[in-house]
SEGU-576999 format. One line per field, with one value per residue (C-alpha): residue number from 1; x, y, z; chain. Coordinates in steps of 0.25 Angstrom, whole numbers, plus 5000, padded with zeros to 4 digits. Layout:
num <- (NUM  ...) $
xx <- (X  ...) $
yy <- (Y  ...) $
zz <- (Z  ...) $
chaine <- (A  ...) $
END
This chain:
num <- (1  2  3  4  5  6  7  8  9  10  11  12  13  14  15  16  17  18  19  20  21  22  23  24  25  26  27  28  29  30  31  32  33  34  35  36  37  38  39  40  41  42  43  44  45  46  47  48  49  50  51  52  53  54  55  56  57  58  59  60  61  62  63  64  65  66  67  68  69  70  71  72  73  74  75  76  77  78  79  80  81  82  83  84  85  86  87  88  89  90  91  92  93  94  95  96  97  98  99  100  101  102  103  104  105  106  107  108  109  110  111  112  113  114  115  116  117  118  119  120  121  122  123  124  125  126  127  128  129  130  131  132  133  134  135  136  137  138  139  140  141  142  143  144  145  146  147  148  149  150  151  152  153  154  155  156  157  158  159  160  161  162  163  164  165  166  167  168  169  170  171  172  173  174  175  176  177  178  179  180  181  182  183  184  185  186  187  188  189  190  191  192  193  194  195  196  197  198  199  200  201  202  203  204  205  206  207  208  209  210  211  212  213  214  215  216  217  218  219  220  221  222  223  224  225  226  227  228  229  230  231  232  233  234  235  236  237  238  239  240  241  242  243  244  245) $
xx <- (4757  4769  4772  4785  4790  4793  4794  4798  4792  4802  4801  4802  4816  4821  4818  4825  4837  4839  4839  4849  4858  4857  4862  4873  4877  4878  4886  4895  4898  4900  4907  4916  4913  4914  4906  4912  4906  4893  4893  4896  4883  4873  4871  4866  4857  4851  4849  4843  4830  4830  4836  4823  4815  4819  4812  4801  4794  4792  4788  4777  4772  4772  4762  4754  4752  4748  4738  4735  4732  4721  4716  4713  4708  4697  4695  4692  4681  4675  4674  4668  4657  4653  4660  4664  4680  4678  4670  4677  4690  4682  4677  4690  4696  4687  4689  4705  4704  4698  4707  4722  4718  4718  4733  4736  4743  4731  4720  4727  4728  4713  4708  4715  4711  4696  4699  4703  4692  4682  4689  4685  4697  4698  4701  4711  4719  4719  4722  4735  4740  4741  4747  4758  4761  4759  4772  4766  4765  4754  4746  4750  4745  4732  4729  4734  4722  4713  4715  4713  4701  4694  4698  4692  4680  4683  4676  4685  4680  4686  4699  4702  4700  4711  4719  4718  4720  4733  4740  4736  4743  4755  4756  4753  4765  4773  4771  4774  4788  4790  4786  4794  4806  4803  4811  4822  4822  4821  4834  4841  4839  4843  4857  4860  4862  4867  4882  4879  4875  4887  4898  4890  4889  4903  4908  4900  4903  4917  4921  4934  4932  4929  4938  4950  4939  4936  4949  4959  4958  4958  4946  4939  4941  4937  4923  4921  4920  4910  4903  4902  4898  4888  4881  4881  4876  4865  4863  4862  4852  4843  4844  4842  4828  4825  4814  4806  4794) $
yy <- (4684  4685  4700  4697  4690  4694  4686  4692  4689  4688  4703  4709  4700  4704  4719  4718  4710  4720  4731  4724  4722  4736  4741  4730  4735  4749  4746  4737  4747  4760  4753  4742  4742  4726  4716  4707  4714  4716  4700  4700  4710  4700  4691  4703  4707  4693  4696  4710  4705  4697  4708  4718  4709  4718  4729  4724  4716  4728  4736  4727  4726  4742  4741  4730  4739  4750  4742  4736  4750  4752  4739  4744  4755  4746  4736  4746  4753  4740  4736  4749  4748  4736  4724  4711  4711  4699  4705  4719  4712  4707  4720  4727  4717  4721  4735  4735  4726  4738  4749  4741  4730  4716  4714  4723  4716  4718  4715  4701  4700  4704  4695  4685  4689  4689  4675  4669  4676  4669  4656  4658  4662  4672  4688  4691  4678  4680  4693  4688  4680  4692  4700  4690  4688  4703  4705  4718  4725  4734  4721  4712  4724  4724  4709  4709  4720  4712  4699  4705  4713  4700  4692  4704  4704  4719  4730  4728  4740  4750  4742  4740  4754  4759  4748  4753  4767  4764  4754  4765  4777  4767  4765  4779  4781  4773  4778  4793  4788  4781  4793  4803  4793  4791  4803  4799  4785  4792  4800  4787  4779  4790  4793  4778  4779  4794  4787  4775  4786  4796  4787  4781  4796  4800  4787  4791  4804  4803  4789  4784  4792  4780  4769  4770  4767  4753  4749  4752  4744  4757  4762  4748  4749  4764  4760  4748  4756  4766  4753  4752  4764  4766  4754  4758  4772  4765  4755  4767  4774  4763  4760  4774  4775  4763  4765  4755  4756) $
zz <- (4914  4924  4924  4931  4918  4904  4892  4879  4866  4855  4848  4864  4865  4851  4854  4866  4860  4850  4860  4867  4855  4850  4864  4864  4850  4855  4865  4858  4849  4857  4868  4860  4846  4847  4841  4851  4863  4856  4856  4869  4873  4865  4875  4884  4871  4871  4887  4888  4883  4897  4906  4900  4907  4920  4914  4905  4917  4926  4913  4911  4926  4925  4913  4920  4932  4924  4918  4933  4937  4925  4929  4944  4940  4930  4942  4953  4943  4941  4955  4960  4948  4956  4950  4958  4958  4948  4939  4940  4936  4923  4919  4924  4912  4901  4904  4904  4890  4886  4893  4890  4879  4880  4881  4893  4905  4914  4905  4903  4918  4921  4910  4918  4931  4926  4920  4933  4942  4931  4935  4951  4953  4964  4958  4971  4967  4953  4954  4965  4953  4942  4954  4954  4941  4939  4949  4952  4967  4964  4957  4970  4979  4972  4971  4988  4989  4979  4988  5002  4998  4993  5004  5015  5006  5005  4995  4982  4977  4987  4989  4974  4971  4983  4978  4963  4967  4976  4965  4955  4962  4964  4949  4946  4955  4947  4934  4938  4943  4930  4922  4931  4927  4914  4907  4916  4910  4896  4900  4905  4892  4884  4891  4891  4876  4877  4879  4867  4857  4861  4858  4844  4842  4842  4837  4822  4822  4825  4820  4827  4841  4849  4841  4851  4863  4854  4850  4863  4878  4883  4875  4877  4892  4893  4883  4892  4904  4898  4895  4909  4913  4903  4908  4923  4920  4914  4924  4935  4927  4924  4940  4944  4935  4936  4949  4957  4956) $
chaine <- (A  A  A  A  A  A  A  A  A  A  A  A  A  A  A  A  A  A  A  A  A  A  A  A  A  A  A  A  A  A  A  A  A  A  A  A  A  A  A  A  A  A  A  A  A  A  A  A  A  A  A  A  A  A  A  A  A  A  A  A  A  A  A  A  A  A  A  A  A  A  A  A  A  A  A  A  A  A  A  A  A  A  A  A  A  A  A  A  A  A  A  A  A  A  A  A  A  A  A  A  A  A  A  A  A  A  A  A  A  A  A  A  A  A  A  A  A  A  A  A  A  A  A  A  A  A  A  A  A  A  A  A  A  A  A  A  A  A  A  A  A  A  A  A  A  A  A  A  A  A  A  A  A  A  A  A  A  A  A  A  A  A  A  A  A  A  A  A  A  A  A  A  A  A  A  A  A  A  A  A  A  A  A  A  A  A  A  A  A  A  A  A  A  A  A  A  A  A  A  A  A  A  A  A  A  A  A  A  A  A  A  A  A  A  A  A  A  A  A  A  A  A  A  A  A  A  A  A  A  A  A  A  A  A  A  A  A  A  A  A  A  A  A  A  A) $
END
């Protein structure tokens, strides 16, 4: 699997498409009350699932990295128990399958690594290929350290243990940052919905209150300005909370 690419299943695509369609319908109702505007937004709803890949790919890499941290701990334990690197990889695969299940990303990757090693492919080369497909800096760093350690003939146990601890600390720091900002991201999502819900509430509680905004050129111009400001505020809030880790 190439973790730098994301291929939708049909249910996944339909889920994201229907979500975008609902948002387009809400925008059309709140800002224009126009079927024509809804049809104008329809291509955006069709293309939205592909735009979502920008978020889905990092989310999948994050899951892989968390599982990789667990795998490093298991691998370091197997090496400390006296296994060679090749046998430790095989033993780690069995243990990870029991811990995470056979469908976990890292289990499938370790199964592939074990298979490649059984075909006499050097473990460092197999790990390099995995790191390239994963596209995650921490995994690349581990593959680099493993390659150097194997070539230099150094003691793998302390090297792998130290590398596992260092990468584990980095991953933990990233998780702490995400945990700290989680409440702010939730608040952002709520605040993004407030303007839409407020307009819908006033309109249903006071029918005709916004009629002038949808039936006159000035009203439509004002609503267009509101839409632009609303979209800019969403983009700004997303930019503020989208911390690069």
